[in-house]
C-alpha positions as CSV (number, residue, x, y, z in Angstrom):
1,M,0.0,0.0,0.0
2,Y,1.4,3.5,-0.9
3,K,2.4,5.6,2.1
4,F,2.4,9.3,1.6
5,N,5.7,11.0,2.6
6,Y,5.1,14.6,3.5
7,Y,8.8,15.5,3.7
8,L,9.5,14.1,0.2
9,Y,6.4,15.9,-1.1
10,K,7.7,19.2,0.2
11,M,11.1,18.7,-1.2
12,K,9.6,17.9,-4.6
13,Q,7.6,21.2,-4.4
14,Y,10.8,23.1,-3.6
15,I,12.6,21.6,-6.6
16,E,9.7,22.5,-8.9
17,Q,9.5,26.0,-7.7
18,N,13.3,26.6,-8.0
19,K,14.4,24.3,-10.8
20,E,15.1,27.1,-13.3
21,R,17.4,28.8,-10.8
22,F,19.1,25.5,-10.1
23,F,19.8,25.1,-13.8
24,D,21.2,28.6,-14.1
25,E,23.5,28.1,-11.1
26,L,24.7,24.7,-12.2
27,F,25.3,25.9,-15.7
28,S,27.5,28.7,-14.3
29,L,29.7,25.9,-13.1
30,L,29.5,23.8,-16.2
31,R,30.6,26.7,-18.4
32,I,33.9,26.9,-16.7
33,P,36.5,24.5,-18.3
34,S,38.1,23.4,-15.1
35,V,40.3,20.7,-16.7
36,S,42.9,19.8,-14.1
37,A,45.0,17.7,-16.5
38,I,45.9,20.8,-18.6
39,A,48.1,23.5,-17.0
40,D,46.7,26.3,-19.2
41,H,43.4,25.9,-17.3
42,K,44.8,26.9,-13.9
43,P,42.8,30.2,-14.0
44,D,39.7,28.2,-14.7
45,M,40.3,26.1,-11.6
46,Y,40.3,29.2,-9.4
47,A,37.2,30.6,-11.2
48,C,35.3,27.4,-10.6
49,A,36.4,27.2,-6.9
50,G,35.4,30.8,-6.4
51,R,31.9,30.2,-7.9
52,L,31.4,27.2,-5.7
53,S,32.2,29.3,-2.6
54,E,29.6,31.8,-3.7
55,L,27.0,29.1,-4.1
56,L,27.7,27.6,-0.7
57,M,27.3,31.0,0.9
58,E,24.1,31.7,-1.0
59,A,22.8,28.3,0.1
60,G,23.2,29.1,3.8
61,A,26.8,28.2,4.8
62,D,28.3,30.1,7.8
63,S,31.5,30.4,5.8
64,A,33.0,29.2,2.5
65,S,36.4,30.0,1.0
66,L,39.3,28.8,-1.1
67,W,42.3,27.1,0.6
68,E,45.6,26.9,-1.2
69,T,47.3,23.5,-1.7
70,D,50.4,22.5,-3.6
71,G,48.1,22.2,-6.6
72,N,44.6,23.4,-7.2
73,P,42.6,25.1,-4.4
74,V,40.2,23.3,-2.1
75,V,36.8,24.8,-1.4
76,F,35.9,24.4,2.3
77,G,32.6,25.6,3.7
78,Q,30.6,24.8,6.8
79,K,27.5,25.4,8.8
80,I,27.7,24.5,12.5
81,I,24.3,24.0,14.1
82,D,25.5,22.5,17.4
83,P,29.0,21.3,18.3
84,A,27.4,18.3,20.0
85,A,25.4,17.3,16.9
86,R,26.4,14.7,14.3
87,T,28.6,16.2,11.5
88,V,28.5,15.3,7.8
89,L,31.6,16.0,5.6
90,V,30.5,16.3,2.0
91,Y,33.2,15.5,-0.5
92,G,33.1,16.3,-4.2
93,H,35.4,17.5,-7.0
94,Y,35.0,20.4,-9.4
95,D,37.7,19.4,-11.9
96,V,36.7,17.6,-15.1
97,Q,38.2,15.4,-17.7
98,P,39.4,17.0,-21.0
99,A,36.6,17.3,-23.5
100,E,38.6,15.9,-26.5
101,P,37.9,14.5,-29.0
102,L,35.8,17.6,-29.6
103,E,34.5,16.5,-33.0
104,K,32.5,13.7,-31.3
105,W,30.4,16.0,-29.2
106,R,26.9,16.8,-30.5
107,T,26.9,20.1,-28.5
108,D,29.6,22.4,-27.1
109,P,31.0,20.5,-24.1
110,F,31.2,23.8,-22.1
111,E,27.9,25.3,-23.1
112,P,25.4,23.1,-21.2
113,V,22.0,22.4,-22.6
114,I,18.9,20.4,-21.6
115,G,17.6,18.0,-24.2
116,P,16.3,14.4,-24.7
117,D,18.5,11.4,-24.8
118,A,18.0,8.4,-27.2
119,T,15.1,7.2,-25.1
120,G,13.4,10.6,-25.0
121,Q,14.2,11.3,-21.4
122,E,15.3,14.9,-20.6
123,A,19.0,15.3,-19.5
124,I,21.6,17.9,-18.9
125,W,24.4,17.7,-21.5
126,G,27.9,19.0,-21.0
127,R,31.3,18.1,-19.5
128,G,30.8,17.7,-15.8
129,A,27.0,17.4,-16.0
130,N,27.4,14.2,-14.0
131,D,31.1,13.9,-13.0
132,D,31.1,15.6,-10.6
133,K,29.7,19.1,-10.8
134,G,26.1,17.9,-11.3
135,Q,26.4,15.4,-8.4
136,L,28.1,17.7,-5.9
137,F,25.6,20.5,-6.8
138,M,22.8,18.2,-5.6
139,H,24.3,18.4,-2.1
140,I,24.4,22.1,-2.1
141,K,20.7,22.3,-3.1
142,A,19.6,19.7,-0.6
143,F,21.5,21.6,2.1
144,E,19.9,24.9,0.9
145,Y,16.4,23.3,1.3
146,L,17.1,22.0,4.8
147,V,18.5,25.4,5.9
148,R,15.7,27.5,4.4
149,T,13.0,25.3,5.9
150,G,14.6,25.1,9.3
151,Q,15.0,21.3,9.1
152,L,18.8,21.0,9.3
153,K,19.8,19.2,12.5
154,H,23.4,18.3,11.6
155,N,26.6,20.2,11.2
156,V,27.6,20.1,7.6
157,K,31.1,20.7,6.2
158,F,31.9,20.8,2.5
159,M,35.3,19.8,0.9
160,F,35.4,20.2,-2.8
161,E,38.8,19.6,-4.5
162,G,40.1,20.4,-8.0
163,E,42.4,17.4,-8.6
164,E,40.4,14.2,-8.4
165,E,40.7,13.5,-12.2
166,I,44.5,13.5,-11.8
167,G,44.6,11.4,-8.7
168,S,44.2,14.0,-5.9
169,P,48.0,14.5,-5.4
170,S,47.7,17.5,-3.1
171,L,44.6,16.6,-1.1
172,P,45.9,14.0,1.4
173,A,48.6,16.5,2.8
174,W,45.9,19.2,3.0
175,I,43.6,16.9,4.9
176,K,46.4,15.9,7.4
177,A,47.2,19.6,7.9
178,H,43.5,20.4,8.6
179,K,42.4,17.2,10.4
180,K,40.8,19.0,13.3
181,M,38.8,21.4,11.0
182,L,37.6,18.4,9.0
183,A,36.5,16.3,11.9
184,A,33.2,14.6,11.1
185,D,31.1,11.4,11.7
186,I,30.6,10.4,8.0
187,C,31.9,11.5,4.6
188,L,29.1,11.8,2.2
189,V,30.0,11.4,-1.5
190,S,28.1,11.5,-4.8
191,D,30.6,10.6,-7.5
192,T,29.5,7.1,-8.5
193,T,26.8,5.3,-10.5
194,M,23.7,3.3,-9.7
195,I,23.1,-0.1,-11.3
196,S,20.3,1.4,-13.3
197,E,17.5,4.0,-13.1
198,K,15.1,1.1,-12.2
199,V,17.4,-0.7,-9.8
200,P,19.0,1.8,-7.4
201,S,22.1,0.8,-5.5
202,I,24.6,2.1,-3.0
203,N,28.3,1.4,-3.5
204,C,29.8,-0.2,-0.4
205,G,33.3,-0.3,-1.8
206,M,35.6,0.9,-4.7
207,R,38.7,-0.4,-6.3
208,G,42.1,1.2,-6.0
209,L,44.4,2.3,-8.8
210,S,48.0,2.0,-10.0
211,Y,48.5,4.0,-13.2
212,L,51.9,4.1,-15.0
213,E,53.5,5.2,-18.2
214,V,56.1,2.9,-19.9
215,K,58.7,3.8,-22.5
216,V,60.5,1.3,-24.6
217,T,63.6,2.6,-26.5
218,G,65.4,0.8,-29.3
219,P,67.8,2.5,-31.7
220,N,69.1,6.0,-30.9
221,K,67.0,7.6,-33.7
222,D,64.2,6.8,-36.1
223,L,65.5,4.5,-38.9
224,H,64.6,3.8,-42.5
225,S,62.4,0.7,-42.4
226,G,63.8,-0.5,-45.7
227,H,67.5,-0.2,-44.6
228,Y,67.0,-1.6,-41.1
229,G,63.7,-3.4,-41.0
230,G,64.2,-7.1,-40.1
231,A,67.7,-6.4,-38.6
232,V,66.9,-4.0,-35.7
233,A,64.2,-4.5,-33.0
234,N,61.1,-2.4,-33.5
235,P,60.2,-0.8,-30.1
236,I,56.5,-0.8,-31.0
237,Q,56.5,-4.5,-31.7
238,V,58.6,-5.3,-28.6
239,L,56.2,-3.2,-26.5
240,C,53.2,-5.0,-27.9
241,E,54.8,-8.4,-27.1
242,M,55.6,-7.3,-23.6
243,I,52.1,-6.0,-23.0
244,S,50.6,-9.2,-24.4
245,S,52.5,-11.3,-21.9
246,L,50.9,-9.4,-18.9
247,I,47.6,-11.3,-19.2
248,D,47.5,-15.1,-19.5
249,A,45.0,-17.3,-21.3
250,D,42.7,-17.3,-18.2
251,G,42.6,-13.5,-18.0
252,R,44.9,-13.3,-15.0
253,V,47.6,-10.7,-14.5
254,T,51.0,-12.4,-14.8
255,V,53.0,-9.9,-12.6
256,P,54.6,-12.0,-9.8
257,G,53.0,-11.2,-6.4
258,F,50.0,-9.4,-8.0
259,Y,47.4,-11.6,-6.3
260,D,49.2,-12.3,-3.0
261,K,47.0,-10.0,-0.9
262,V,43.7,-10.4,-2.8
263,V,41.0,-11.8,-0.5
264,E,38.8,-14.4,-2.1
265,L,35.2,-13.7,-1.3
266,S,33.1,-16.5,0.3
267,R,30.2,-18.1,-1.5
268,A,27.8,-16.2,0.7
269,D,29.4,-12.8,-0.1
270,R,29.4,-13.6,-3.8
271,K,25.7,-14.7,-3.5
272,M,24.8,-11.4,-1.8
273,L,26.5,-9.4,-4.6
274,A,24.8,-11.5,-7.2
275,R,21.4,-10.0,-6.0
276,A,22.2,-7.1,-8.3
277,P,20.2,-7.6,-11.5
278,F,22.3,-7.9,-14.6
279,D,21.3,-8.6,-18.2
280,L,24.4,-9.8,-20.1
281,R,22.6,-9.5,-23.5
282,E,21.6,-5.9,-22.7
283,Y,25.1,-5.2,-21.6
284,K,26.6,-6.4,-24.8
285,E,24.1,-4.6,-26.9
286,F,24.7,-1.3,-25.1
287,L,28.4,-1.6,-25.8
288,E,27.9,-3.1,-29.3
289,I,30.2,-6.1,-28.6
290,G,29.8,-9.7,-29.5
291,A,31.2,-11.2,-26.3
292,V,32.6,-10.2,-22.9
293,R,36.1,-11.2,-21.8
294,G,37.9,-11.3,-18.4
295,E,39.2,-13.5,-15.6
296,K,38.1,-17.1,-15.8
297,G,35.7,-18.2,-13.1
298,Y,34.0,-14.9,-12.4
299,T,30.9,-13.1,-13.7
300,T,31.1,-9.7,-15.4
301,L,29.9,-7.9,-12.3
302,E,32.5,-9.7,-10.2
303,R,35.2,-8.8,-12.7
304,T,34.4,-5.1,-12.3
305,G,33.8,-5.1,-8.6
306,I,35.7,-7.7,-6.6
307,R,38.6,-8.6,-8.9
308,P,41.7,-6.6,-9.9
309,C,42.6,-6.1,-13.5
310,L,45.2,-4.6,-15.9
311,D,44.4,-2.5,-19.0
312,V,46.3,-0.5,-21.6
313,C,44.7,3.0,-21.7
314,G,46.9,4.4,-24.5
315,I,49.7,3.3,-26.8
316,W,51.7,5.3,-29.3
317,G,54.9,5.5,-31.3
318,G,56.3,6.0,-34.8
319,Y,54.5,7.9,-37.5
320,T,50.7,8.3,-37.2
321,G,50.1,11.2,-39.6
322,E,48.4,11.2,-43.0
323,G,50.0,9.1,-45.7
324,A,53.0,6.8,-45.5
325,K,56.3,7.3,-43.8
326,T,58.6,4.2,-43.9
327,V,60.1,4.6,-40.5
328,L,61.3,2.2,-37.8
329,P,60.7,4.2,-34.7
330,S,63.2,4.8,-31.9
331,E,60.6,4.8,-29.1
332,A,57.2,3.3,-28.1
333,H,55.0,4.4,-25.2
334,A,52.0,3.1,-23.3
335,K,49.8,4.1,-20.4
336,I,48.8,1.2,-18.2
337,S,46.1,1.1,-15.5
338,M,45.7,-1.5,-12.8
339,R,42.5,-1.5,-10.8
340,L,43.0,-3.0,-7.3
341,V,40.8,-4.5,-4.7
342,P,41.0,-3.9,-0.9
343,N,44.2,-5.2,0.7
344,Q,46.2,-4.6,-2.5
345,R,48.4,-1.5,-1.9
346,S,48.9,0.8,-4.8
347,G,52.5,1.6,-4.1
348,E,53.4,-2.1,-3.7
349,I,51.7,-3.1,-6.9
350,T,53.4,-0.2,-8.8
351,R,56.8,-1.5,-7.6
352,L,56.0,-5.1,-8.5
353,F,54.9,-4.1,-12.0
354,A,58.0,-1.9,-12.6
355,R,60.3,-4.8,-11.5
356,H,58.5,-7.3,-13.7
357,F,58.2,-5.1,-16.8
358,K,61.9,-4.4,-16.7
359,A,62.7,-8.0,-16.1
360,I,60.8,-9.3,-19.2
361,A,62.4,-6.7,-21.6
362,P,64.7,-8.2,-24.2
363,K,68.3,-6.9,-24.4
364,C,67.5,-5.1,-27.7
365,V,65.6,-2.4,-25.9
366,K,65.8,-0.2,-22.8
367,V,62.7,0.2,-20.6
368,E,61.5,3.1,-18.3
369,V,58.5,2.9,-16.0
370,K,57.1,6.1,-14.7
371,P,54.4,6.0,-11.9
372,C,51.6,8.6,-12.6
373,E,48.9,8.3,-10.0
374,G,47.4,5.8,-7.6
375,G,45.4,5.1,-4.5
376,D,44.0,2.2,-2.4
377,G,40.6,0.7,-2.5
378,F,38.2,0.5,0.4
379,L,35.1,-1.2,1.8
380,I,32.4,0.2,4.1
381,P,30.0,-1.7,6.4
382,I,26.4,-2.0,5.3
383,S,25.3,-2.5,8.9
384,S,26.0,1.1,9.9
385,S,23.3,3.6,10.8
386,A,24.4,5.9,8.0
387,Y,24.0,3.2,5.4
388,K,20.6,2.2,6.7
389,A,19.5,5.9,6.6
390,A,20.7,6.2,3.0
391,S,18.9,3.0,2.1
392,R,15.7,4.2,3.6
393,A,15.9,7.5,1.9
394,I,16.5,6.0,-1.6
395,T,13.7,3.5,-1.0
396,E,11.3,6.4,-0.3
397,V,12.4,8.2,-3.5
398,Y,12.6,5.2,-5.9
399,G,10.0,2.9,-4.4
400,I,12.4,0.0,-4.2
401,E,15.2,-0.9,-1.7
402,P,18.6,-0.2,-3.1
403,V,21.0,-3.1,-3.7
404,P,24.5,-3.0,-2.1
405,A,27.1,-3.0,-4.9
406,R,30.8,-2.5,-5.4
407,G,32.1,0.1,-7.7
408,G,34.7,-0.8,-10.3
409,G,36.2,2.7,-10.5
410,S,38.4,4.5,-8.1
411,I,38.2,7.7,-6.0
412,A,41.7,7.4,-4.8
413,V,41.5,10.0,-2.0
414,L,38.6,8.4,-0.2
415,A,40.9,5.7,1.3
416,E,43.0,8.5,2.6
417,V,39.9,10.2,4.1
418,Q,39.1,6.9,5.8
419,K,42.6,6.5,7.1
420,I,43.4,10.1,8.2
421,L,40.0,11.2,9.5
422,G,38.9,7.8,10.8
423,I,35.5,8.1,9.1
424,D,33.8,5.9,6.4
425,P,32.8,7.3,3.1
426,L,29.1,6.8,2.2
427,L,28.7,6.6,-1.6
428,L,25.4,8.0,-2.7
429,G,25.9,8.2,-6.4
430,F,23.1,8.8,-8.8
431,G,24.9,8.6,-12.2
432,L,24.1,5.9,-14.7
433,E,26.3,4.1,-17.3
434,R,24.4,5.9,-20.0
435,D,25.8,9.2,-18.9
436,T,29.2,8.4,-20.7
437,I,31.4,10.3,-18.2
438,H,35.0,10.8,-19.4
439,S,33.7,10.5,-22.9
440,P,32.1,12.9,-25.4
441,N,28.4,13.7,-24.9
442,E,28.4,13.4,-21.1
443,S,24.9,13.9,-19.7
444,Y,22.8,13.5,-16.6
445,L,19.2,12.6,-16.5
446,L,17.0,15.2,-14.9
447,K,15.1,12.6,-12.9
448,Q,18.4,11.3,-11.4
449,F,19.5,14.9,-10.7
450,F,16.3,15.7,-8.9
451,G,16.1,12.2,-7.3
452,G,19.5,12.7,-5.9
453,M,18.5,16.0,-4.2
454,E,15.5,14.3,-2.7
455,S,17.4,11.3,-1.4
456,I,20.1,13.4,0.1
457,A,17.6,15.6,1.9
458,L,15.8,12.5,3.3
459,F,19.2,11.0,4.4
460,Y,19.6,13.9,6.8
461,R,16.2,13.3,8.2
462,Y,16.7,9.6,8.7
463,W,20.2,9.7,10.1
């Protein structure tokens, strides 16, 4: 039997009355190309951080300002209701991925618009619409609603960083230096996805990351492929052979020691995770692939949630311009990503990989391995009062109890938050796979955008 929720009804009313203002404010963030990976966008990082500070103050924060780090600034804001009350630390990031390749966008990536997706559902289109400006903005508006209606009973602190997309290199040191200021009972995060719009879920863990760049050098200069081909090792071919050897026929990583600390889940745990509905046929159709591939003995969801993996994210060398150039290149390069599960340590895996990759290199080439970014994975208990409050809130909004799930991606700094501040992250993500974050045509369904605000507001009521 349907049970009317007065508080949800009032939140929906507030959204309807203010949604045009919400769009204007969010779009003011989305128009700023805060791309942390490109140094020329440094002024944009400060512009975006400054705009976030303004929005926090307008929403009702006691204070909000920019704090310098060794990299991009952190936005910190807070509202203290009662020093004895529970405190929520909201984490998000305002930096975004580069928009390239620009020619694959249907709209200007930094001129957001609202329009239908392939199914006719209205969505916000633009870089950062989901990841993570759209999702962190939901927290600002839920907070605004609670402040303006006199319902806020918690202390709320906001920590928005500008380096998540490059591994958060400056944030752990800043957190350590401001540990007392950041003290809280829970870290609330919306930077993840749900299983689907019909099957809500709460992530109870994420994988860690070890990301490296490798360089293979052969001759001391590019050579004429006719004069030297067949007599001198081609670095691109050698690199491909080396990469090919990193995964065996069963889909397992061959780096010695890689699996030493991986904990095998029990049958009961695997059965619980298998509750998440998954349609393999739909999955393949969505990606337009004929078959899936991965570690033998595990399902697709297990491969992306509870198992580690190794992937080549980029590879280049030689001549790639228009027409032919008969050259045997001097160098070949690749970027390699390893997603890690809890108990695997990013630093240790990076060292194991570097040692192995150099060991398998033939004498005809020289090898360099450069660590780029990394971080550990983490798990959170689903028995906590915060998780139960979030589950109840999402159930009220979506009409179905959310499924506990594990995220395949990484938010490297959250393991540091857990370790330094001694609090668990609670991952209330409302994105969907259809949102194509990190790719052209990023978008965010309006019903998820609004549903996220509603769920967050109810979380504060139930916790």
